[in-house]
C-alpha positions as CSV (number, residue, x, y, z in Angstrom):
1,M,-81.2,-5.1,-14.9
2,T,-82.3,-4.8,-11.2
3,K,-86.0,-4.9,-10.7
4,R,-87.4,-2.3,-8.5
5,V,-91.2,-1.6,-7.2
6,S,-92.3,1.4,-5.2
7,D,-95.9,2.1,-4.7
8,H,-97.4,4.6,-2.5
9,F,-100.9,4.5,-3.6
10,E,-101.6,7.7,-4.9
11,S,-103.9,6.0,-7.5
12,K,-104.8,2.4,-8.2
13,S,-101.7,1.4,-10.3
14,G,-102.1,-1.2,-13.2
15,Y,-98.8,-2.9,-11.9
16,W,-101.1,-5.2,-9.4
17,R,-103.5,-7.6,-10.1
18,W,-106.8,-6.5,-8.1
19,R,-108.4,-9.4,-7.3
20,V,-111.9,-9.4,-5.5
21,D,-113.9,-12.7,-4.7
22,G,-117.4,-12.7,-3.0
23,F,-118.0,-10.0,-0.5
24,A,-115.0,-7.9,-0.9
25,R,-113.8,-4.6,-2.1
26,H,-110.6,-2.4,-2.9
27,E,-110.4,1.5,-2.6
28,I,-107.7,4.0,-2.6
29,S,-108.0,7.2,-0.5
30,N,-105.5,9.5,1.0
31,S,-102.4,7.6,-0.6
32,V,-103.6,4.4,1.2
33,A,-104.8,1.3,-0.3
34,R,-108.0,-0.4,1.6
35,L,-108.5,-4.1,1.1
36,C,-111.9,-5.1,2.7
37,M,-113.8,-8.1,2.9
38,G,-117.2,-8.8,4.5
39,P,-119.8,-9.2,5.8
40,T,-119.3,-13.0,4.8
41,E,-121.4,-16.1,4.9
42,A,-119.7,-19.2,6.6
43,L,-120.2,-21.5,3.4
44,Y,-118.8,-18.8,0.7
45,Y,-115.3,-17.5,0.1
46,S,-114.5,-13.7,-0.1
47,N,-111.0,-12.3,-0.8
48,A,-109.8,-8.9,-1.2
49,E,-105.9,-9.0,-2.8
50,I,-103.2,-7.4,-4.8
51,A,-100.3,-9.4,-6.4
52,D,-98.1,-9.1,-9.0
53,G,-97.9,-12.5,-10.6
54,E,-99.7,-15.6,-11.7
55,F,-98.9,-19.1,-12.1
56,N,-96.7,-18.8,-15.2
57,D,-95.5,-15.1,-14.6
58,L,-93.7,-14.9,-11.3
59,P,-91.3,-12.2,-11.3
60,W,-89.2,-12.6,-8.0
61,E,-86.6,-14.9,-7.5
62,R,-84.9,-13.5,-4.4
63,G,-84.5,-10.0,-2.9
64,Y,-86.6,-7.9,-0.5
65,V,-90.2,-6.6,0.1
66,E,-91.2,-4.0,2.6
67,F,-94.9,-3.1,3.7
68,R,-96.5,-0.4,5.8
69,V,-99.9,-2.2,7.0
70,R,-102.5,-2.2,9.7
71,L,-105.4,-4.4,10.3
72,L,-108.2,-2.1,11.3
73,K,-110.2,-4.9,13.4
74,S,-110.0,-8.5,14.2
75,H,-111.8,-10.9,12.2
76,L,-112.2,-14.8,11.5
77,G,-110.0,-15.7,8.3
78,S,-106.6,-14.8,7.2
79,A,-104.7,-12.1,6.0
80,G,-100.9,-11.6,5.3
81,W,-98.4,-9.9,3.3
82,G,-95.0,-11.1,1.7
83,F,-93.8,-13.6,-1.3
84,W,-95.7,-16.5,-2.3
85,N,-95.0,-18.7,-5.1
86,H,-98.9,-19.2,-5.9
87,S,-99.5,-22.8,-5.3
88,M,-101.9,-24.4,-2.9
89,A,-100.7,-27.8,-3.8
90,I,-99.1,-29.2,-0.6
91,E,-96.1,-30.5,-2.2
92,L,-95.4,-26.9,-4.1
93,S,-96.9,-24.2,-1.9
94,F,-94.0,-22.1,-0.3
95,P,-94.9,-18.7,1.1
96,I,-92.4,-16.5,2.9
97,W,-94.6,-14.0,4.8
98,F,-96.4,-12.5,8.0
99,I,-99.6,-14.3,8.2
100,Y,-102.6,-13.8,10.6
101,L,-105.1,-16.8,11.2
102,R,-108.1,-17.0,12.9
103,A,-111.2,-19.3,13.1
104,R,-114.2,-20.0,15.0
105,G,-113.5,-24.0,15.6
106,K,-110.7,-26.1,16.4
107,Y,-108.2,-24.5,14.3
108,P,-104.7,-25.0,15.7
109,L,-102.7,-21.9,14.3
110,Q,-104.8,-19.1,15.9
111,G,-102.4,-15.9,15.8
112,F,-100.1,-13.8,13.9
113,F,-97.2,-15.8,12.6
114,I,-94.2,-15.7,10.3
115,Q,-94.3,-18.5,7.9
116,V,-91.4,-19.6,5.6
117,G,-92.6,-22.8,3.8
118,R,-93.6,-25.2,6.4
119,D,-91.8,-23.5,9.4
120,F,-93.7,-21.2,11.5
121,V,-92.6,-18.5,14.3
122,P,-95.4,-17.1,16.4
123,I,-95.5,-13.4,16.9
124,K,-98.4,-13.4,18.8
125,L,-101.3,-15.9,19.7
126,F,-104.8,-15.2,19.8
127,K,-105.7,-18.6,22.0
128,S,-103.3,-20.1,24.7
129,V,-102.5,-23.4,22.8
130,S,-99.5,-26.0,23.0
131,L,-97.3,-25.3,20.2
132,Y,-96.4,-29.0,20.4
133,R,-100.0,-30.0,19.9
134,V,-100.2,-27.4,17.2
135,A,-97.4,-29.2,15.0
136,L,-98.7,-32.6,15.8
137,S,-102.5,-31.8,15.0
138,I,-102.0,-30.0,11.7
139,A,-99.5,-32.3,10.0
140,P,-99.8,-36.0,10.4
141,W,-100.7,-36.5,6.8
142,V,-98.3,-34.0,5.3
143,A,-94.6,-33.5,5.8
144,P,-94.4,-32.2,9.4
145,I,-94.5,-28.2,9.9
146,K,-92.2,-27.1,12.5
147,I,-92.8,-24.5,15.3
148,L,-89.6,-23.0,15.5
149,S,-90.1,-21.1,19.1
150,S,-92.2,-22.0,21.9
151,K,-92.6,-18.1,22.8
152,P,-94.3,-15.5,20.9
153,L,-92.1,-12.9,19.6
154,A,-94.1,-9.7,20.3
155,P,-97.1,-10.6,22.4
156,D,-98.2,-7.1,22.7
157,L,-97.8,-6.2,19.0
158,D,-101.4,-4.1,18.2
159,L,-102.0,-5.2,14.4
160,S,-104.6,-2.2,14.5
161,Q,-101.7,0.2,14.5
162,W,-99.1,1.2,11.6
163,H,-96.1,-1.1,11.5
164,T,-93.7,-1.8,8.5
165,Y,-92.8,-5.3,7.8
166,R,-89.8,-6.5,5.7
167,V,-89.3,-9.9,4.2
168,E,-85.8,-10.6,2.6
169,W,-85.1,-13.8,0.8
170,S,-81.6,-14.8,-0.1
171,G,-82.8,-18.1,-1.9
172,S,-81.9,-19.9,1.1
173,E,-82.5,-17.9,4.2
174,A,-85.4,-15.7,5.1
175,R,-84.6,-12.5,7.2
176,M,-87.9,-10.8,8.7
177,F,-88.4,-7.3,10.4
178,I,-90.8,-5.3,12.1
179,D,-90.4,-1.7,12.4
180,E,-86.9,-1.9,11.4
181,S,-85.8,-4.5,13.8
182,E,-84.8,-8.0,12.8
183,V,-87.2,-10.3,14.6
184,A,-86.1,-13.6,13.1
185,R,-84.1,-15.5,10.6
186,V,-85.6,-18.7,9.1
187,R,-83.4,-21.4,7.0
188,P,-86.5,-23.6,5.9
189,R,-85.7,-27.2,6.2
190,W,-87.7,-27.9,2.8
191,R,-87.9,-26.2,-0.5
192,S,-90.4,-26.3,-3.0
193,P,-89.3,-27.0,-6.8
194,V,-91.5,-23.8,-7.6
195,S,-88.8,-21.3,-6.6
196,R,-90.0,-17.9,-8.0
197,F,-92.6,-15.8,-6.2
198,R,-94.9,-12.9,-6.5
199,I,-95.6,-10.2,-4.0
200,D,-98.9,-10.8,-2.1
201,V,-101.3,-8.8,0.1
202,W,-104.7,-10.2,1.0
203,I,-107.5,-10.4,3.5
204,D,-110.2,-13.1,3.6
205,N,-112.7,-15.3,5.4
206,A,-110.7,-18.6,5.3
207,V,-108.1,-20.5,7.2
208,F,-106.5,-23.5,5.4
209,L,-105.7,-27.1,6.0
210,P,-105.1,-30.3,4.1
211,L,-107.7,-33.0,4.2
212,R,-106.9,-36.5,4.9
213,G,-107.1,-38.4,1.6
214,D,-107.8,-35.3,-0.4
215,P,-107.4,-36.4,-4.3
216,G,-106.2,-32.9,-5.1
217,A,-103.6,-32.7,-2.4
218,V,-104.1,-29.2,-1.8
219,Y,-104.7,-26.8,1.4
220,R,-108.6,-26.3,1.3
221,H,-110.4,-23.4,2.3
222,Q,-112.1,-23.6,6.0
223,T,-114.4,-20.5,5.3
224,Q,-115.6,-18.4,8.3
225,E,-118.7,-16.3,8.9
226,N,-118.2,-12.5,9.7
227,R,-120.9,-10.3,10.7
228,S,-119.3,-7.3,9.7
229,E,-116.7,-5.7,7.3
230,A,-112.9,-5.8,8.0
231,C,-110.2,-4.3,6.4
232,L,-106.4,-4.3,5.9
233,E,-104.7,-0.8,5.2
234,L,-101.7,-0.5,2.9
235,D,-99.7,2.6,3.1
236,Y,-96.8,1.5,0.8
237,V,-95.1,-1.5,-0.8
238,V,-91.4,-1.1,-2.0
239,A,-89.4,-4.0,-3.1
240,E,-86.1,-4.9,-4.8
241,E,-84.4,-7.9,-6.6
242,R,-81.1,-8.7,-5.0
C-alpha cells in the first residue's frame, strides 16, 4: 500500500514526534505549526523539532515530501526540513534536505544549502567565502564533502517569507524544488548503508562539525548563544512514498 502523509496543522497531530530540548517550544495557531527556540545560552543545546521516525523505525525509503515554511528571523544555529536517516555518525549520516547554517565563529558553511549526503549546493550565503576553502576546511579527516556549485542558486531568496520546498528521492537521485521550480538535481557520490529515512523539521542553536580524533566519530554540536527567540513556521507537510 502506498504511504501518504498530509498535515495542515489544524491541531497537534499524534503522528509526529514533537521533540523539545533546552529552551524551546512548539505551538499550533491558525493552522500553522510554530517551532521556536531561545533565548539560548552558548554552552547548552536547545532544539524544537518534529519528525516521524526513530532509529529503528524509519518509515521512508523513497518518495517525495513538500513543506511550506518560513523562518521568522535570522539566528545562530541551524534549521532545516527534508528526509534524514537519523544518524549523526560520520559513516552513516545521510540527509536529503534544505538546511540553514549560521555561527558566530569561523564555521565554514554559513548560508542556506541543499544537502544530499556529503554534497552541498549553496542557495544563498550569509558570508562571502571561498567555496574551495570551505571544502578543504571542513573535511580533511572525513570523506571529503563536495560543493557542487560555485554560485548560489537564489542569493535574494527571503527566508522570512513563505516558500514551498520539495524534496524528491528516487533511491539514487534527489530532485529539489523551491516554489514549484526545480533548482537542483543531485546524484550523490556516496551512500550510507542506512537507506531508510524519516521526515524531519527543526530549528536549533547548533551547527555541526566532526572533531579530529573523536572516538565517537560523529558530527558534534557547536552550540551558539542567541539573545532572543527565533521561530520556524510550518504551514503544511505532504508526502508520498513512490
